[in-house]
C-alpha positions as CSV (number, residue, x, y, z in Angstrom):
1,M,328.2,204.9,45.5
2,P,326.4,205.0,49.1
3,N,322.8,204.5,49.3
4,V,321.5,208.0,50.2
5,Q,317.8,208.5,51.3
6,F,316.5,212.2,51.4
7,S,313.6,212.6,54.3
8,P,310.8,214.7,53.2
9,F,310.7,216.5,56.5
10,A,314.3,217.8,55.8
11,I,314.6,221.4,56.1
12,E,316.3,223.3,53.3
13,H,319.2,225.8,54.2
14,P,317.7,229.2,53.9
15,L,320.5,230.7,52.1
16,T,320.3,227.9,49.2
17,D,316.6,228.6,49.0
18,R,317.0,232.2,48.8
19,A,319.6,232.0,46.0
20,Q,317.3,229.5,44.0
21,N,314.4,231.7,44.4
22,E,316.7,234.7,43.3
23,E,317.7,232.9,40.0
24,R,314.1,231.8,39.4
25,R,312.8,235.5,39.8
26,Q,316.0,236.7,37.4
27,R,314.9,234.1,34.6
28,L,311.3,235.3,35.0
29,D,312.4,238.8,34.5
30,D,314.7,238.2,31.6
31,S,311.8,236.1,30.0
32,L,309.2,238.8,30.5
33,Y,311.7,241.5,29.0
34,L,312.5,239.1,25.8
35,T,308.8,239.0,25.0
36,V,308.2,242.5,25.6
37,A,310.8,243.4,23.1
38,S,309.5,240.6,20.8
39,L,306.0,242.0,20.9
40,L,307.3,245.6,20.2
41,V,309.4,244.2,17.2
42,A,306.5,242.2,16.0
43,A,304.0,245.0,16.1
44,S,306.5,247.2,14.2
45,G,306.6,244.6,11.6
46,G,302.7,244.0,11.4
47,V,302.3,247.9,11.2
48,A,304.9,248.1,8.4
49,L,303.1,245.4,6.6
50,V,299.6,247.2,6.9
51,V,301.0,250.3,5.4
52,Y,302.6,248.4,2.6
53,G,299.6,246.3,2.1
54,E,297.4,249.5,1.8
55,S,299.6,250.9,-0.8
56,L,300.0,247.5,-2.8
57,L,296.4,246.8,-3.0
58,L,295.7,250.3,-3.8
59,D,298.3,250.4,-6.8
60,I,297.1,247.0,-8.2
61,Q,293.6,248.4,-8.5
62,S,294.6,251.6,-10.3
63,T,296.8,249.9,-12.6
64,S,294.3,247.0,-13.5
65,E,291.9,247.2,-16.3
66,Q,288.8,249.5,-16.5
67,N,286.4,246.4,-16.4
68,A,288.5,244.3,-13.8
69,P,286.5,244.0,-10.6
70,R,287.4,246.5,-7.9
71,L,287.7,245.9,-4.2
72,A,285.7,248.3,-1.9
73,D,287.9,250.4,0.1
74,W,286.8,248.7,3.3
75,Q,288.1,245.5,1.7
76,V,291.5,246.9,0.8
77,H,291.8,248.2,4.5
78,A,290.6,245.1,5.9
79,G,293.0,243.1,3.9
80,A,295.8,245.0,4.7
81,A,295.0,244.7,8.5
82,C,294.7,240.9,7.8
83,M,298.0,240.9,6.3
84,G,299.5,243.0,9.1
85,A,298.1,240.7,11.8
86,A,299.6,237.7,10.0
87,A,303.0,239.1,10.1
88,F,302.6,240.0,13.7
89,V,302.1,236.6,14.4
90,V,304.5,235.0,12.1
91,I,307.2,237.4,13.4
92,L,306.3,236.9,17.1
93,F,306.6,233.1,16.8
94,L,310.1,233.6,15.1
95,L,311.4,235.9,17.4
96,E,310.2,233.9,20.6
97,F,311.7,230.9,19.1
98,L,314.9,232.3,18.4
99,G,314.9,233.7,21.9
100,R,313.9,230.7,23.8
101,Q,315.1,228.0,21.6
102,S,311.7,226.1,22.1
103,R,309.2,225.6,19.4
104,K,306.5,224.7,22.1
105,S,307.2,227.9,24.1
106,A,307.3,230.0,21.1
107,W,303.8,228.5,20.2
108,Q,302.5,229.1,23.5
109,S,303.5,232.8,23.2
110,S,302.0,233.3,19.8
111,W,298.8,231.3,19.3
112,P,296.8,233.5,21.4
113,W,297.2,236.2,18.9
114,L,295.8,234.1,16.1
115,P,292.2,235.3,16.3
116,L,293.3,238.9,15.3
117,V,294.2,237.2,11.9
118,G,290.6,235.3,11.7
119,I,288.9,238.6,12.8
120,T,290.4,240.8,10.4
121,A,290.0,238.2,7.6
122,L,286.2,238.0,8.2
123,A,286.2,241.6,8.4
124,S,287.8,241.7,4.7
125,L,285.2,239.1,3.4
126,I,282.1,240.7,4.9
127,H,281.2,244.3,5.8
128,V,282.0,244.6,9.5
129,P,281.7,248.3,10.6
130,V,285.3,249.4,11.8
131,Y,284.5,250.4,15.2
132,V,283.2,246.8,15.7
133,V,286.3,245.4,14.5
134,I,288.6,247.9,16.6
135,V,286.5,246.9,19.9
136,I,286.7,243.2,19.3
137,C,290.5,243.2,18.3
138,T,291.3,245.5,21.6
139,L,289.6,243.0,23.6
140,D,291.3,240.0,22.0
141,A,294.6,241.6,22.1
142,L,294.1,242.3,25.9
143,W,293.1,238.6,26.4
144,A,296.0,237.4,24.1
145,Y,298.4,239.4,26.1
146,R,297.4,238.1,29.4
147,R,297.1,234.7,28.1
148,S,300.6,234.7,26.6
149,R,302.1,236.2,29.7
150,G,300.7,233.4,31.7
151,A,302.1,230.9,29.4
152,R,305.7,232.7,29.7
153,E,305.8,232.2,33.3
154,I,308.1,229.5,34.7
155,P,305.7,226.5,35.9
156,D,307.7,226.0,39.1
157,T,307.3,229.4,40.2
158,K,303.4,229.1,39.5
159,E,303.4,225.9,41.5
160,R,305.3,227.8,44.5
161,I,303.0,230.5,44.5
162,R,299.9,228.2,44.5
163,S,301.4,226.1,47.6
164,S,302.6,229.2,49.4
165,A,298.9,230.6,49.3
166,K,297.4,227.6,50.8
């Protein structure tokens, strides 16, 4: 095999470079489409579990004995929201894992959503006004979406953007 050395000053062929950029752009577009679909399916699953959790917890309370301790209405609602948030995170992780075949990538896309579970769990243990929980969860969801979207970008594309900006 011949000894070939590559010069750092060699100029890449513009057509090859353009084709590589198109391929990277296409992978990034596919990645974002997959994640948006995953978010929508996971949100649907989370909402479905919130509805199921509400009815389940209310049915359990109505069929229990008269002297059994009852949960306050705010605890039922917050507990159902916590179950829905947990289902959302688990479904999102599983869908991302199935789509990308990488646990690391799936974890990077789903871990920013974990504070939603913690916030709703805390709200089910102590009485936090619903408007406070909604504002905190909305801000956290915006942060999580931006964070998980940034984790999904292809690192090579990020480096090229940074180097071209300099």
